[in-house]
Each structure stands twice: as C-alpha cells, then as structure tokens.
C-alpha positions in Angstrom: -78.2 41.2 -5.0 -78.7 37.6 -4.0 -76.4 36.4 -1.2 -74.0 33.4 -1.7 -75.4 30.1 -0.6 -73.9 29.0 2.8 -73.4 25.5 1.3 -71.3 27.0 -1.6 -69.2 29.1 0.8 -68.5 26.1 3.0 -67.5 24.0 0.0 -65.1 26.7 -1.1 -63.5 26.8 2.3 -63.2 23.1 2.5 -61.5 23.0 -0.9 -59.1 25.7 0.3 -58.3 23.7 3.5 -57.7 20.6 1.5 -55.4 22.4 -0.8 -53.5 23.9 2.2 -53.2 20.5 3.8 -51.8 18.9 0.6 -49.4 21.8 0.3 -48.4 21.4 4.0 -47.9 17.6 3.5 -45.7 18.3 0.4 -43.7 20.8 2.3 -43.2 18.4 5.3 -42.1 15.7 2.9 -39.7 18.2 1.3 -38.3 19.2 4.7 -37.8 15.6 5.6 -35.9 15.0 2.4 -33.8 18.1 2.8 -33.0 17.2 6.4 -31.9 13.7 5.3 -29.8 15.3 2.6 -28.3 17.8 5.1 -27.4 14.9 7.5 -25.7 13.1 4.6 -23.8 16.2 3.5 -22.7 17.0 7.1 -21.6 13.4 7.5 -19.6 13.6 4.3 -18.1 16.8 5.4 -17.0 15.2 8.6 -15.5 12.2 6.9 -11.8 11.4 7.5 -9.6 8.4 7.4 -10.9 7.4 10.8 -14.5 7.0 9.9 -14.5 6.2 6.2 -12.5 4.4 3.5 -10.6 7.6 2.6 -6.8 7.4 2.9 -5.0 9.4 5.6 -3.4 11.5 2.8 -6.9 12.9 2.0 -7.5 14.3 5.5 -8.0 18.1 5.3 -5.9 20.4 7.6 -7.2 20.4 11.1 -8.4 16.8 11.1 -7.9 15.4 14.7 -5.1 12.9 14.8 -5.8 9.3 15.8 -6.6 8.9 19.5 -3.4 8.6 21.5 -3.0 6.0 24.3 -3.8 7.2 27.7 -0.9 8.8 29.6 0.8 6.5 32.1 2.5 9.3 34.1 5.9 8.1 33.1 8.5 10.4 31.5 9.2 10.2 27.8 12.0 8.0 26.5 13.5 4.8 27.7 12.3 3.5 31.1 14.4 2.2 33.9 15.3 -1.4 33.3 14.5 -1.5 29.6 16.9 -3.4 27.3 19.6 -1.2 25.8 19.6 -0.6 22.1 22.8 0.5 20.5 24.5 0.3 17.1 26.3 -3.0 16.8 30.0 -2.9 16.0 31.0 -4.0 12.5 32.8 -7.4 12.5 36.6 -7.3 12.1 36.5 -8.6 8.5 34.5 -5.6 7.5 37.0 -3.1 9.0 38.7 -1.1 6.3 41.5 0.3 8.5 42.5 0.0 12.1 44.1 2.9 13.9 45.8 2.1 17.3 45.6 5.0 19.7 47.6 4.8 23.1 47.8 7.4 25.8 51.3 8.8 26.2 51.2 9.7 29.9 49.1 9.1 33.1 46.2 11.5 33.3 46.9 11.9 37.0 50.6 12.1 37.6 51.9 12.5 34.1 54.2 9.4 34.2 55.0 8.0 30.8 52.9 4.9 29.8 53.8 1.9 27.7 52.4 -1.6 26.9 49.2 -2.9 25.2 45.6 -3.1 26.3 44.4 -6.7 25.6 40.8 -5.5 25.3 40.8 -1.9 24.0 37.7 0.2 23.7 36.6 0.1 20.1 35.2 3.2 18.4 34.1 2.9 14.8 33.5 5.6 12.3 31.6 4.8 9.1 32.2 7.0 6.0 31.3 6.8 2.4 34.3 7.7 0.1 33.9 10.0 -2.8 32.8 7.8 -5.7 33.6 8.6 -9.3 32.1 6.4 -11.9 34.5 4.3 -13.9 34.6 4.8 -17.7 35.7 1.9 -20.0 36.4 2.8 -23.6 36.1 0.2 -26.3 38.1 1.1 -29.4 36.5 -0.8 -32.2 39.0 -1.0 -35.0 38.0 -1.1 -38.7 40.3 -3.0 -40.9 40.5 -3.5 -44.6 40.7 -7.0 -46.1 43.7 -7.3 -48.5 42.0 -10.1 -50.3 38.6 -8.6 -51.2 39.0 -5.0 -50.1 36.0 -5.0 -47.7 36.2 -3.0 -44.5 35.2 -4.8 -41.3 34.7 -3.0 -37.9 35.1 -5.0 -34.7 31.9 -5.7 -32.6 31.5 -5.2 -28.9 32.5 -8.1 -26.7 29.6 -10.2 -25.3 28.0 -8.6 -22.2 29.0 -5.0 -23.1 26.1 -2.6 -23.3 25.3 -1.1 -26.6 24.4 2.1 -24.8 26.7 4.3 -22.7 25.8 3.1 -19.3 26.6 -0.2 -17.4 24.2 -2.5 -15.7 24.7 -1.3 -12.1 24.1 2.4 -13.1 21.1 1.2 -15.0 19.8 -0.7 -12.0 20.5 2.3 -9.7 18.5 4.6 -11.9 15.6 2.2 -12.0 15.7 1.6 -8.2 15.8 5.4 -7.5 12.6 5.6 -9.5 10.7 2.5 -8.4 11.9 2.2 -4.8 12.5 5.8 -3.8 9.9 7.6 -6.0 12.4 10.0 -7.4 11.5 12.0 -10.5 13.6 11.7 -13.7 14.9 15.2 -13.1 15.9 14.3 -9.6 17.6 11.1 -10.8 19.5 13.1 -13.4 20.8 15.5 -10.7 21.6 12.7 -8.3 23.7 10.8 -10.8 25.7 13.9 -11.7 26.1 15.1 -8.1 27.1 11.7 -6.6 29.1 10.1 -9.4 30.0 13.0 -11.8 28.1 11.3 -14.7 26.1 13.6 -17.0 22.9 11.9 -18.1 19.9 13.1 -20.1 16.3 12.7 -19.1 15.7 10.6 -22.2 18.5 8.3 -21.1 16.8 7.8 -17.7 13.6 6.7 -19.4 15.6 4.4 -21.7 17.4 2.7 -18.8 14.0 2.2 -17.0 12.6 0.5 -20.1 15.7 -1.7 -20.4 15.3 -2.7 -16.7 11.6 -3.4 -17.3 12.5 -5.9 -20.0 15.2 -7.5 -17.8 12.8 -8.3 -14.9 9.8 -9.2 -17.1 10.3 -13.0 -16.8 10.8 -13.0 -13.0 7.7 -10.8 -12.6 5.7 -13.3 -14.8 6.9 -16.1 -12.5 5.6 -14.2 -9.4 2.3 -13.7 -11.2 2.0 -17.5 -11.8 3.0 -18.5 -8.2 0.9 -15.9 -6.4 -2.3 -17.2 -8.0 -1.6 -20.6 -6.5 -1.2 -19.2 -2.9 -3.7 -20.3 -0.2 -4.3 -16.8 1.1 -4.0 -13.6 -1.0 -4.7 -9.9 0.0 -5.9 -7.7 -2.9 -6.6 -4.0 -3.2 -6.7 -1.3 -5.9 -6.0 2.4 -6.1 -6.3 5.2 -8.6 -3.6 5.8 -11.2 -3.2 7.8 -14.4 -1.9 6.7 -17.8 -1.6 9.3 -20.5 -3.9 11.7 -18.6 -6.6 9.1 -18.5 -8.0 7.5 -15.4 -6.5 4.1 -14.7 -6.2 1.7 -11.7 -3.2 0.1 -10.0 -4.0 -3.3 -8.6 -2.1 -5.2 -6.0 -2.0 -8.8 -4.8 0.1 -9.5 -1.7 1.1 -12.6 0.3 3.6 -13.1 3.1 6.6 -13.1 0.7 5.3 -12.1 -2.7 3.6 -9.0 -4.3 2.2 -8.5 -7.7 1.1 -5.2 -9.3 -0.9 -4.4 -12.4 -1.8 -1.1 -14.1 -5.0 -1.3 -16.1 -7.6 1.1 -17.4 -10.4 -0.7 -15.7 -11.5 -1.4 -12.1 -13.7 -4.3 -13.1 -13.9 -8.0 -12.4 -11.9 -8.9 -15.5 -8.8 -7.2 -14.1 -9.4 -8.9 -10.7 -9.5 -12.2 -12.5 -6.3 -11.4 -14.4 -4.6 -10.4 -11.1 -5.7 -13.5 -9.1 -6.2 -15.9 -12.0 -9.7 -17.0 -13.2 -9.1 -20.4 -11.5 -8.1 -18.8 -8.1 -9.0 -21.3 -5.4 -7.4 -19.7 -2.4 -8.9 -17.3 0.2 -9.2 -13.7 -0.8 -8.9 -10.9 1.8 -10.3 -7.6 0.4 -12.8 -4.9 0.9 -16.4 -5.2 -0.4 -15.6 -3.8 -3.9 -17.9 -5.5 -6.5 -15.0 -6.6 -8.8 -14.3 -9.5 -6.3 -17.8 -10.9 -6.2 -16.8 -13.7 -8.6 -14.9 -15.3 -5.7 -17.2 -17.5 -3.7 -18.2 -15.8 -0.4 -17.0 -18.8 1.6 -13.5 -18.2 0.3 -13.4 -14.5 1.2 -12.5 -12.5 4.2 -13.8 -8.9 4.4 -11.5 -6.3 6.0 -12.8 -5.5 9.5 -10.7 -2.3 9.5 -12.9 -1.0 6.7 -16.0 -2.1 8.6 -14.9 -0.4 11.8 -14.4 2.9 10.0 -17.9 2.6 8.4 -19.5 1.8 11.8 -17.9 4.9 13.2 -19.2 6.8 10.1 -22.8 5.7 10.8 -22.7 7.8 14.0 -22.5 11.0 11.9 -25.9 10.5 10.4 -28.0 11.2 13.5 -29.4 9.4 16.5 -31.1 6.6 14.6 -28.0 5.7 12.7 -25.8 6.2 15.8 -28.0 3.6 17.6 -26.7 1.1 15.0 -23.1 2.3 14.6 -22.2 2.5 18.3 -22.9 -1.1 19.3 -21.3 -2.4 16.1 -18.2 -0.3 16.8 -18.0 -1.7 20.3 -18.4 -5.3 19.1 -15.7 -4.8 16.5 -13.2 -3.3 19.0 -14.0 -6.3 21.3 -13.2 -8.7 18.5 -9.9 -6.9 17.7 -8.8 -6.9 21.3 -9.4 -10.7 21.5 -7.7 -11.2 18.1 -4.6 -9.4 19.2 -4.4 -11.7 22.3 -4.6 -14.7 19.9 -1.7 -13.3 17.9 0.5 -12.6 20.9 -0.3 -16.0 22.5 -2.3 -14.9 25.5 -5.5 -16.4 24.2 -6.0 -19.8 22.6 -7.8 -20.0 19.3 -10.4 -22.3 20.9 -11.2 -19.7 23.5 -11.3 -17.1 20.8 -13.8 -19.1 18.7 -16.0 -19.6 21.8 -16.0 -15.9 22.4 -16.9 -15.2 18.7 -20.0 -17.3 18.7 -22.2 -14.8 20.7 -20.3 -11.9 19.3 -21.2 -13.0 15.7 -24.9 -13.3 16.7 -24.9 -9.7 18.1 -23.2 -8.3 15.0 -25.8 -10.0 12.7 -28.6 -8.8 15.0 -27.5 -5.2 14.8 -26.9 -5.3 11.0 -30.5 -6.7 10.6 -31.7 -3.8 12.7 -29.7 -1.4 10.6 -31.6 -2.5 7.5 -34.6 -0.7 8.9 -32.7 2.5 9.7 -34.5 5.6 8.2 -31.1 6.8 7.0 -30.9 5.1 3.6 -27.1 5.1 3.4 -26.8 3.3 6.6 -29.6 0.8 5.7 -27.9 0.2 2.4 -24.5 -0.5 3.9 -26.0 -3.0 6.4 -27.7 -4.8 3.5 -24.5 -5.0 1.6 -22.6 -6.4 4.6 -25.2 -9.0 5.4 -25.2 -10.2 1.8 -21.5 -11.1 2.4 -22.0 -12.2 6.0 -20.1 -15.5 5.8 -17.0 -13.6 4.6 -16.9 -11.8 7.9 -15.8 -14.8 9.9 -13.4 -16.8 7.7 -10.4 -15.8 9.9 -12.1 -17.3 13.0 -11.7 -20.9 11.8 -8.9 -20.9 9.3 -5.3 -20.3 10.5 -3.3 -17.9 8.4 -6.2 -15.6 7.5 -6.1 -12.1 8.9 -9.3 -10.1 9.7 -7.9 -7.0 8.0 -6.5 -6.2 4.5 -3.6 -4.2 6.0 -1.1 -6.2 4.0 -2.5 -5.0 0.6 -3.2 -1.5 1.9 0.5 -1.2 3.0 1.4 -2.6 -0.4 -0.4 0.2 -2.3 0.8 3.0 0.0 4.1 3.3 -1.7 2.6 3.6 -5.3 0.0 6.1 -4.0 2.8 8.4 -2.8 4.6 7.8 -6.1 1.5 8.8 -8.0 1.1 12.0 -6.1 4.6 13.1 -7.2 4.7 11.6 -10.7 1.0 12.1 -11.7 1.1 8.6 -13.2 2.6 7.4 -16.4 2.6 8.7 -20.0 2.2 5.4 -21.9 1.6 1.7 -21.6 5.3 1.1 -21.6 5.7 3.4 -18.6 2.9 1.5 -16.8 4.6 -1.8 -17.5 7.8 -0.4 -15.9 5.8 0.8 -12.9 4.0 -2.5 -12.3 7.2 -4.6 -12.8 9.5 -2.5 -10.6 6.9 -2.3 -7.9 6.5 -6.1 -8.0 10.3 -6.4 -7.7 10.8 -3.9 -5.0 7.9 -4.9 -2.8 8.6 -8.6 -3.1 12.3 -8.2 -2.3 11.5 -6.1 0.8 9.0 -8.7 2.0 11.9 -11.3 1.8 14.5 -9.0 3.3 16.7 -9.1 0.1 18.8 -6.2 -1.3 16.9 -4.5 -4.1 19.8 -2.8 -5.9 21.9 -6.0 -5.9 19.0 -8.0 -7.4 18.2 -5.5 -10.1 21.9 -5.2 -11.0 22.1 -9.0 -11.4 19.0 -9.0 -13.5 20.4 -6.3 -15.8 23.7 -8.1 -16.1 21.9 -11.3 -17.0 20.0 -9.6 -19.7 23.3 -8.2 -21.2 25.0 -11.6 -21.1 22.0 -13.6 -22.3 21.6 -15.6 -19.0 18.4 -16.4 -17.3 17.4 -13.7 -14.8 17.5 -14.3 -11.0 14.3 -15.5 -9.5 12.1 -13.4 -7.2 10.7 -16.5 -5.5 11.8 -17.0 -1.9 14.6 -19.5 -1.2 
C-alpha cells in the first residue's frame, strides 16, 4: 500500500491549524463580547438613584443610603448657644376664649393671695371643634296659574348648586385628591367621619370634574404666562390613562407650575408645554424631545450628569478612568456654586475658576469617546454634542445648574400615580393636570390651596370670573 505523501500530510495539518486558529479567534471575540455584556449587566444590577437617573423610589431593599456627613463628635440635637425655636403664641385677636387662673394661697406658707399679675404667663391650647356640615333646604313651590292653568315651579336662587354639595365641600374633596393624594374611597370615608356627610364615589368624581371646569381658565392663564418666562425648568414622568402608557409633563418657574398629561413623550408635547415660540432658557435633562430648543438657550442638569459619571465607574477600569475625574470635577463645581449662592464667593471668581474646569471636563469627555465600553463612549458623545448647554448657568444670573425644581415638581404626582395607578379617561387626566397646576403654583407662592379652590368654585356657581393664579 502506497504511503501518504509528506506534502499532503503537512497540508492537512496546516488546514487543521488554520481552522483551529479561526475558531479560537471567534471564541476570543465571543468571550470579549460576553465580558462586555456581563459588565453592562452587572452595572445595571448595581444601578440606584445615586449613580443613574432612576428615582429613589425604585431603589431595591438593601440599597445603601446616601453618604452621611462626617461625624463631628457633638451630641445629637440642639447645640449650646443655638437660637431657640418654639411655637409662637397666637395673637390676642385670634384667641377664642381667655381663662384667668390665679393661685389661691402661697405655695410656701399657705397665706391667702389676692391681686393681679400685670404680665401673666400665657399657655395656649389649640383645639378643633367637632364640625357638622350645615344643610340648607330649598323648598321650591309649584303654583298653578288661575289665568291659564299652567303649573310653575320656582327655580333655585342664583349661586345655589344644582347638586347636593356646596362649593367649599366640593373644593375640599378636590384638594384631598389633588393635594393630599387621597383615593376616592378614602375621601368618601373622610367626609363621613369628619363631617357626618354621606357621599357616594360617583359624587366624588363629579365634584372633581366640576372643580376641573372651575379652574380651567386660571390654568390656561398660567400656561400662557409660563411660556413667556425667561427661565423654565421642564421634566416628564410616566403616567397611565385608561390602562395605556401616558406621560405627565411639568414646566416650573420660581412662582408658577404647569402640568400636562399626554399620550406621547415626543417633541410636539414639549412644544405644547413650553410654546413653539419659546425664547427663554430651558433647564432640563438630555431627553431628545427638547432638542428643538437651541443649545445656547439650554442648561443641562448637572445632578443627572453627576449620577452618570458615578455610574461609569461600574463598567470596569477603563470606564472608571473616565468617570472618576469627571465626578471629582463636578463635585468641585458644585462646591464652588454653593459658595456663590451663599455669598462667600463672587460670580467673577466663580467664572474664573470655571474656565480651566470646563477645559478639563471637555478633555475627559473627549477621552471617554474612545473608551472601549460602548455605553460610556456613547454617553460622552451625547454630552459633547450639547456641550454649550453645560455652562449657561456660569454666565447668566437666575439659571441653576440642576433641574431640581422640575424634579421636585413631579415628585408629588409620581407618588399619586403609585397609589392611583393613573386616570381612567381624558376627563380624569384634565382634572389631574389642572389641580396639580393649581396646588403646586399656590404652594410656590405660599397661598392657601383650599381657600383658593373654594373661591374658584363659588365664582363658577355665581357666574363670576375665577381668581387668578398669577402672583400678586
């Protein structure tokens, strides 16, 4: 039998070696891909409100709390020399009843005492009396005409509700829902327990809708004015309408707030919220719905950026080399900014400090674009595309480096959503956005919510213009 040619045998081995090398290279590439995927999944698993844009309410059990300030060695509570804080006495005109109490005898020798103390010690007790709702009955007589024989029934006087509940009770039901996030069942029980007024769940919903109509015009006025403001914070959060995914949008200024519930998270709703002709400065995150606003009139939220820079460090040493210096630079900026706000650093000195700091931030973001971790590289590219919007607050007074105002504004509706699961219909969404606009705007101005809503409901019954939500 003829032996195999050495050349043929060598060629077969070479082919096998080439095949194994190709297989090895493919496996190495696969391992690299899986390692990157593993780092990404581990980073996601470690995400919390401290290193991502997730809200604190989404943190799983066991998440470490925010870092506490270093201990000073002092005992808890008030320190020696601190200003005393106590409940102020109610002024005399607010006193319901004054009870004079005098000692009858000396506490030492028992001798009888008489006279008056020109400056007695005043102890005040505040109590809420038992409240029963008043019920007014309107007896509408029906009379026959002796001339034509037609029967005519009297109509309700102007300003009297056609329903069974008055404007203050209507306002209270709406405020319990919109300001205190109570369920309709809870409102039903509260009204009966506190005021001995039976009320059906359907009546609660009807009163909310009546209030929604009563405040519609003032809310529209807020929408018009807020779009003319020089600086506006904007944010959006998830909502549900009729079991479908929706979004609740918020625009916030120093004294005004506007809310919208829409089925989209797109740019059209952002333009509806801010106005297509919006010419002010927008403070927001990097969500794409705001890209229609010129980058020179935007301020990105540095609190979001700080969390993302911390999140970079969960993707391995290459990403950590980008995230750590960016986190340090951001914390340095915040420290200096807080000094500007409390008056211990001038804006001129702050601007001088920010010149080199800006250069370092841009330098590290450019380095991050070459990071082998694609998520980190992509984030750096996104931030650099909006780089002018990082520094608007440095030069323009009244612009904050964070979007905390809008985030605080949506915190209340987020908690409401978690207990109510959203709204069932567009009418319900209109009530939500209007009552949130009313409640948040009034609280920003330090005005009484119940008094305002009551006045608006009374105005609607009497055919008068509703009170304004605008300051002053």
